[in-house]
Backbone as a printed PyTorch tensor [residue, N CA C, xyz], in Angstrom:
tensor([[[-165.6680,  -41.7630,    8.5790],
         [-164.3350,  -41.7480,    7.9110],
         [-163.5580,  -42.1490,    9.2000]],

        [[-163.3340,  -41.5470,   10.4740],
         [-162.5220,  -42.1000,   10.8630],
         [-162.7420,  -43.1520,   11.5250]],

        [[-164.2400,  -44.2230,   11.6710],
         [-164.2630,  -44.9600,   11.3560],
         [-163.7690,  -46.3460,   11.1190]],

        [[-163.5720,  -45.5190,    9.3940],
         [-163.0850,  -46.6970,    8.6780],
         [-161.5620,  -46.8320,    8.7120]],

        [[-161.0820,  -45.4680,    9.4930],
         [-159.4550,  -45.4960,    9.2540],
         [-158.8980,  -46.7780,   10.5900]],

        [[-159.8340,  -46.4510,   11.7220],
         [-159.5280,  -47.2530,   13.0120],
         [-159.5420,  -49.1560,   12.7520]],

        [[-160.7630,  -49.2050,   11.6350],
         [-160.5930,  -50.4120,   11.4590],
         [-159.7810,  -50.7360,   10.7600]],

        [[-159.1760,  -50.1570,    9.4120],
         [-157.8990,  -50.8700,    8.8660],
         [-156.6360,  -50.7030,    9.5230]],

        [[-156.2960,  -50.2000,   10.6350],
         [-155.5340,  -50.1030,   11.3310],
         [-155.3810,  -51.1040,   12.5320]],

        [[-156.6150,  -51.6930,   13.0150],
         [-156.7710,  -52.5930,   13.8380],
         [-156.5280,  -53.9730,   13.1450]],

        [[-156.7050,  -53.8280,   11.0800],
         [-156.9750,  -54.9570,   10.7690],
         [-155.0920,  -55.2040,   10.5610]],

        [[-154.7770,  -53.9820,   10.3900],
         [-153.0780,  -53.9660,   10.0470],
         [-151.9590,  -54.2360,   10.9600]],

        [[-152.9030,  -53.4770,   12.1910],
         [-151.8790,  -53.9560,   13.4460],
         [-151.2650,  -55.5460,   13.5000]],

        [[-152.0900,  -56.3420,   12.8320],
         [-151.8820,  -57.7570,   13.3280],
         [-150.5770,  -57.8130,   12.4860]],

        [[-149.7200,  -57.4430,   11.7990],
         [-149.1140,  -57.6670,   10.5490],
         [-147.9130,  -57.1150,   11.5930]],

        [[-147.9360,  -56.9240,   12.7010],
         [-146.7510,  -56.4010,   13.8330],
         [-146.6180,  -57.7910,   14.5880]],

        [[-145.5610,  -58.2350,   14.0280],
         [-145.3680,  -59.1490,   15.1310],
         [-143.2670,  -59.0310,   15.8830]],

        [[-143.3050,  -59.7410,   16.8090],
         [-142.2110,  -59.6840,   17.1480],
         [-141.4080,  -61.5220,   17.4460]],

        [[-140.7270,  -61.9920,   16.8810],
         [-140.3420,  -63.3690,   16.7860],
         [-138.8020,  -63.2260,   17.0760]],

        [[-138.1700,  -63.8520,   18.2130],
         [-137.0730,  -63.4750,   19.1880],
         [-136.7910,  -62.4290,   18.7640]],

        [[-135.6290,  -61.9320,   18.5010],
         [-135.3780,  -60.3120,   18.9660],
         [-135.5750,  -59.5660,   17.1010]],

        [[-136.3090,  -59.8540,   16.6830],
         [-137.1190,  -59.3540,   15.3380],
         [-138.1510,  -58.5680,   15.4590]],

        [[-138.4950,  -57.5840,   14.9010],
         [-139.4840,  -57.4160,   14.8080],
         [-139.9720,  -57.7110,   12.9260]],

        [[-141.3590,  -57.6170,   12.8870],
         [-141.3680,  -58.6950,   11.6270],
         [-142.7030,  -57.6770,   11.2780]],

        [[-142.2130,  -57.1170,    9.8490],
         [-143.6520,  -55.9960,    9.7900],
         [-144.1230,  -56.5310,    8.2500]],

        [[-145.4550,  -57.0910,    7.7320],
         [-145.7630,  -57.5190,    6.7920],
         [-146.6930,  -55.8990,    6.3200]],

        [[-146.4730,  -56.0460,    5.4190],
         [-146.5080,  -54.3230,    4.5650],
         [-147.8750,  -54.6510,    3.7190]],

        [[-148.5510,  -53.7130,    3.5760],
         [-150.1840,  -53.6730,    2.7620],
         [-149.7270,  -53.8000,    1.3140]],

        [[-150.6190,  -54.3860,    0.7540],
         [-150.4170,  -54.1190,   -0.5910],
         [-150.2550,  -52.8300,   -1.1850]],

        [[-150.3140,  -51.6680,   -0.4690],
         [-150.1360,  -50.4050,   -0.9110],
         [-149.6680,  -49.4790,    0.3410]],

        [[-148.2650,  -49.3040,    0.1040],
         [-147.3440,  -48.5900,    1.6460],
         [-147.3650,  -46.8820,    0.2780]],

        [[-148.4070,  -46.1970,    0.9960],
         [-148.0550,  -44.5880,    0.5490],
         [-148.4960,  -43.7480,    1.7920]],

        [[-148.4660,  -42.2870,    1.6650],
         [-148.8200,  -41.3350,    2.8890],
         [-149.6700,  -41.6870,    3.3780]],

        [[-150.2190,  -42.1470,    3.1580],
         [-152.0970,  -43.0780,    3.6910],
         [-151.7560,  -43.6140,    4.5980]],

        [[-150.6560,  -44.6630,    4.9270],
         [-150.5700,  -45.5840,    6.0920],
         [-148.8250,  -45.5000,    6.3120]],

        [[-148.7370,  -44.5970,    5.6750],
         [-146.8080,  -44.4890,    6.5180],
         [-146.7830,  -44.3310,    7.6650]],

        [[-147.3830,  -42.9410,    8.5010],
         [-147.5750,  -42.4100,    9.8390],
         [-147.7130,  -43.3380,   10.7300]],

        [[-148.8910,  -44.4540,   10.2120],
         [-149.5490,  -45.1560,   10.7870],
         [-148.1690,  -46.3970,   11.3720]],

        [[-147.4640,  -46.8430,   10.4470],
         [-146.6510,  -48.1580,   10.0430],
         [-145.1440,  -47.6580,   10.9580]],

        [[-144.6380,  -46.0020,   10.8620],
         [-143.9050,  -45.7720,   11.4020],
         [-144.0320,  -45.8880,   12.5230]],

        [[-145.0230,  -45.3680,   13.1650],
         [-145.7420,  -45.1290,   14.8410],
         [-145.7840,  -46.4020,   15.2380]],

        [[-145.9330,  -47.5930,   14.7340],
         [-145.9410,  -48.8530,   14.9310],
         [-145.1250,  -49.7330,   15.3460]],

        [[-144.3490,  -49.4610,   14.0170],
         [-142.9720,  -50.0830,   14.2220],
         [-141.8910,  -49.5910,   15.2690]],

        [[-142.3110,  -47.7050,   15.5450],
         [-141.4160,  -47.6190,   16.7480],
         [-141.5650,  -47.5250,   18.1010]],

        [[-142.7070,  -47.5140,   17.7900],
         [-143.2870,  -48.5810,   19.3400],
         [-143.0080,  -50.0370,   19.7930]],

        [[-142.4600,  -50.9530,   18.5480],
         [-141.9690,  -52.0810,   19.3080],
         [-140.6990,  -52.1890,   19.3000]],

        [[-139.8470,  -51.6100,   18.4690],
         [-138.3540,  -51.0750,   18.3520],
         [-137.7840,  -50.7240,   20.1550]],

        [[-138.6440,  -49.7940,   20.0530],
         [-138.3800,  -49.0940,   21.9850],
         [-138.7820,  -49.9390,   23.0700]],

        [[-140.2210,  -50.2540,   22.5700],
         [-141.2440,  -51.0780,   23.9820],
         [-140.5340,  -52.8000,   23.9510]],

        [[-140.2190,  -52.8390,   22.6920],
         [-139.8640,  -54.4020,   23.0810],
         [-138.3470,  -54.9510,   23.1910]],

        [[-138.1310,  -54.0290,   23.1740],
         [-136.1920,  -54.2820,   22.2170],
         [-135.7810,  -54.8620,   21.5960]],

        [[-136.2550,  -55.0050,   20.2760],
         [-135.9900,  -55.9530,   19.1360],
         [-134.3560,  -55.0620,   18.7810]],

        [[-133.7180,  -56.0460,   17.8880],
         [-132.3340,  -55.8710,   17.4990],
         [-132.7510,  -55.6290,   16.1610]],

        [[-133.4910,  -56.3990,   15.3150],
         [-133.0930,  -56.3330,   14.1170],
         [-135.1420,  -56.5200,   13.5540]],

        [[-135.5510,  -55.1560,   12.2680],
         [-136.4030,  -54.8400,   11.9140],
         [-136.4460,  -55.4860,   10.2040]],

        [[-137.7020,  -56.5300,    9.8660],
         [-137.8380,  -57.0770,    9.2950],
         [-139.0130,  -56.7110,    8.3330]],

        [[-138.7790,  -56.2080,    6.9580],
         [-139.9560,  -55.3680,    6.1860],
         [-140.4410,  -56.8700,    5.1710]],

        [[-141.5930,  -56.9660,    5.3480],
         [-142.2230,  -58.7110,    4.6810],
         [-143.0060,  -57.9450,    3.4180]],

        [[-142.7320,  -57.7170,    1.8540],
         [-143.1820,  -57.0680,    1.1970],
         [-143.8150,  -58.2440,   -0.0110]],

        [[-144.0570,  -59.2740,    0.6590],
         [-144.7700,  -60.1990,   -0.0530],
         [-146.6730,  -59.7600,   -0.6250]],

        [[-147.2550,  -59.0690,    0.0140],
         [-148.5400,  -58.3230,   -0.6240],
         [-148.1600,  -56.9280,   -0.9610]],

        [[-147.2940,  -56.2070,   -1.0460],
         [-147.1220,  -55.1560,   -1.4720],
         [-146.6650,  -55.1810,   -3.0200]],

        [[-147.6830,  -54.3330,   -3.2420],
         [-147.6030,  -54.1790,   -4.9600],
         [-147.3440,  -52.4730,   -5.6240]],

        [[-147.4520,  -51.6620,   -4.5550],
         [-146.8820,  -50.0310,   -5.1330],
         [-146.0880,  -49.7600,   -3.6570]],

        [[-145.0700,  -49.0080,   -3.9810],
         [-144.9170,  -48.1310,   -2.7770],
         [-144.1150,  -46.8910,   -3.2170]],

        [[-144.7990,  -45.5880,   -2.9620],
         [-144.1910,  -44.2490,   -3.3610],
         [-143.0980,  -43.9050,   -1.9570]],

        [[-142.9730,  -43.1310,   -2.4870],
         [-141.2770,  -42.3570,   -1.8050],
         [-141.9080,  -42.3910,    0.1940]],

        [[-143.0400,  -42.5970,    0.5080],
         [-143.5020,  -42.4910,    1.8200],
         [-142.7880,  -44.3590,    2.0770]],

        [[-143.0700,  -45.1010,    1.4480],
         [-142.5530,  -46.2120,    1.7980],
         [-141.0290,  -46.2210,    2.0930]],

        [[-140.3370,  -45.6010,    1.5000],
         [-138.6240,  -44.9390,    0.8390],
         [-138.8980,  -45.0560,    2.9090]],

        [[-139.5470,  -44.0110,    3.5390],
         [-139.0840,  -42.6530,    4.3570],
         [-139.2200,  -43.9390,    5.5770]],

        [[-140.5850,  -44.6670,    5.9540],
         [-140.7600,  -45.5720,    6.7220],
         [-139.2650,  -46.4200,    6.5280]],

        [[-138.8220,  -47.0600,    5.9210],
         [-137.5460,  -48.2250,    5.6830],
         [-136.2330,  -47.0500,    6.8450]],

        [[-136.5940,  -46.0810,    6.1330],
         [-135.1460,  -45.0720,    6.3960],
         [-135.1270,  -44.8430,    7.8920]],

        [[-136.4550,  -44.2900,    8.3170],
         [-136.4910,  -43.9250,    9.3940],
         [-136.1680,  -45.0200,   10.3410]],

        [[-136.9030,  -46.4840,    9.8930],
         [-136.7580,  -47.5840,   10.6890],
         [-135.3330,  -47.9290,   11.3070]],

        [[-134.2910,  -47.2150,    9.6440],
         [-133.1820,  -48.0090,    9.6620],
         [-132.4310,  -47.1160,   10.9460]],

        [[-132.5620,  -46.0260,   10.5900],
         [-131.7390,  -44.6290,   11.3900],
         [-131.9250,  -45.1140,   12.8330]],

        [[-133.4590,  -45.2180,   13.3880],
         [-133.6510,  -45.6270,   14.7950],
         [-132.9300,  -47.5770,   15.1220]],

        [[-132.9490,  -48.5560,   14.3090],
         [-132.2930,  -49.8560,   14.7740],
         [-130.8660,  -49.6590,   15.0620]],

        [[-130.8430,  -49.2300,   13.9160],
         [-129.2500,  -48.4460,   13.7110],
         [-127.8980,  -48.0650,   14.7640]],

        [[-128.8440,  -47.4740,   15.9360],
         [-128.2040,  -46.5380,   16.9900],
         [-128.1920,  -47.8670,   18.1180]],

        [[-129.4450,  -49.1670,   17.5320],
         [-128.8180,  -49.8550,   19.2870],
         [-128.2590,  -51.2280,   18.0610]],

        [[-127.1740,  -50.9070,   16.9990],
         [-126.5160,  -51.4020,   16.1320],
         [-127.1190,  -52.8290,   15.9030]],

        [[-128.5570,  -52.7740,   15.5050],
         [-129.2030,  -54.1270,   14.6840],
         [-129.4250,  -53.3900,   13.0170]],

        [[-130.0520,  -54.3630,   12.7240],
         [-129.9060,  -54.1510,   10.9840],
         [-131.6640,  -54.6150,   10.7040]],

        [[-131.5130,  -53.8030,    9.2010],
         [-133.0510,  -53.6600,    8.4490],
         [-132.7590,  -54.5350,    7.4300]],

        [[-134.2330,  -55.8970,    7.3230],
         [-133.7450,  -56.3130,    5.9960],
         [-135.4050,  -56.5240,    5.3900]],

        [[-135.6790,  -56.6920,    4.0250],
         [-136.0600,  -56.7490,    2.9360],
         [-136.4440,  -58.1080,    2.5490]],

        [[-137.6910,  -58.5340,    2.5070],
         [-138.0420,  -60.2110,    2.5400],
         [-139.4950,  -59.8630,    1.3300]],

        [[-139.5540,  -61.1640,    0.4060],
         [-140.2300,  -61.4160,   -0.6160],
         [-140.3320,  -59.6720,   -1.4250]],

        [[-139.3460,  -59.0180,   -1.6400],
         [-140.0110,  -58.0060,   -2.6660],
         [-139.8910,  -58.2100,   -4.1010]],

        [[-140.9660,  -57.7100,   -4.5730],
         [-141.1880,  -58.2080,   -6.2040],
         [-140.2950,  -57.3280,   -6.8770]],

        [[-140.2010,  -57.8040,   -7.8720],
         [-138.8590,  -56.6400,   -9.1230],
         [-139.0280,  -55.2560,   -9.1080]],

        [[-140.4020,  -54.4880,   -8.7380],
         [-140.7770,  -52.9550,   -8.6600],
         [-140.7850,  -52.8830,   -7.4640]],

        [[-141.0110,  -53.0710,   -6.6480],
         [-140.4450,  -53.0160,   -5.2760],
         [-138.6270,  -53.0410,   -4.6500]],

        [[-137.7250,  -54.1380,   -5.2840],
         [-136.4600,  -53.7760,   -5.4210],
         [-135.9360,  -52.8550,   -6.4670]],

        [[-136.3000,  -52.6740,   -7.3460],
         [-136.3700,  -51.6040,   -8.4880],
         [-136.1790,  -49.6250,   -7.4240]],

        [[-137.1280,  -50.1940,   -6.5590],
         [-137.5240,  -48.6970,   -5.6290],
         [-136.5120,  -48.5310,   -4.3440]],

        [[-135.7060,  -49.5560,   -4.3460],
         [-134.8760,  -50.1780,   -2.9560],
         [-133.4780,  -49.2650,   -3.7820]],

        [[-133.4640,  -49.7930,   -5.0190],
         [-131.8990,  -49.6310,   -5.0970],
         [-131.8800,  -48.3970,   -5.9540]],

        [[-132.7600,  -47.5420,   -6.7370],
         [-133.0850,  -46.0400,   -7.0270],
         [-133.0140,  -45.2690,   -6.0040]],

        [[-133.5550,  -45.3300,   -4.5950],
         [-133.2570,  -44.5740,   -3.1100],
         [-132.1690,  -45.3850,   -2.5920]],

        [[-131.3060,  -46.3140,   -3.4100],
         [-130.1490,  -46.5940,   -2.4860],
         [-130.3490,  -47.3880,   -1.0510]],

        [[-131.4570,  -47.7110,   -0.8870],
         [-131.7370,  -48.0480,    0.4190],
         [-131.2470,  -49.6770,    0.2000]],

        [[-131.3960,  -50.4020,   -0.6680],
         [-130.3060,  -51.5450,   -0.8520],
         [-128.8090,  -51.5620,    0.2080]],

        [[-128.4540,  -50.3590,   -0.0350],
         [-126.5910,  -50.2950,    0.0230],
         [-127.1510,  -50.0450,    2.2140]],

        [[-128.2070,  -49.6040,    2.6700],
         [-128.0450,  -50.0740,    4.0310],
         [-129.3230,  -51.7850,    4.4570]],

        [[-130.3310,  -51.3690,    3.4000],
         [-130.3140,  -52.8110,    4.1890],
         [-130.1340,  -54.1010,    3.2650]],

        [[-130.6350,  -55.0080,    3.4080],
         [-130.6790,  -56.2500,    3.0840],
         [-131.5380,  -56.7940,    2.7020]],

        [[-131.3850,  -56.5520,    1.4410],
         [-132.6000,  -57.1570,    0.4720],
         [-131.7300,  -58.7520,    0.3880]],

        [[-133.3560,  -59.7480,    1.1190],
         [-133.2260,  -61.5130,    0.8930],
         [-133.8110,  -61.4630,   -0.6340]],

        [[-132.9890,  -63.0210,   -1.0320],
         [-133.8490,  -63.5180,   -2.5640],
         [-134.5540,  -64.4040,   -1.2280]],

        [[-135.5080,  -64.9360,   -2.4390],
         [-136.6140,  -65.7880,   -2.7890],
         [-136.2180,  -66.6940,   -2.6840]]])
């Protein structure tokens, strides 16, 4: 089972890219507690080691997000805002937008229209 997790993490690590001064995080189809610790840890590493100014979460492939997804975004917002950065959400479908609104994240995260 540990081997399966590392294979998943390896394939998901390709979903982190630094473009100019932005960290782009392409989120998986399901953002749940199983993936949240890895996503948070990896995003934090990029924020601190690559000196990014902003974080962009790409929800194009995401069909499900629970409260741990809200935690991922909130935690990265707290970290990047200390450096004067912003967090953006792109390609969020109706359901993800609803979660962003209900949780209040739409007040601190710029949700971009397609």
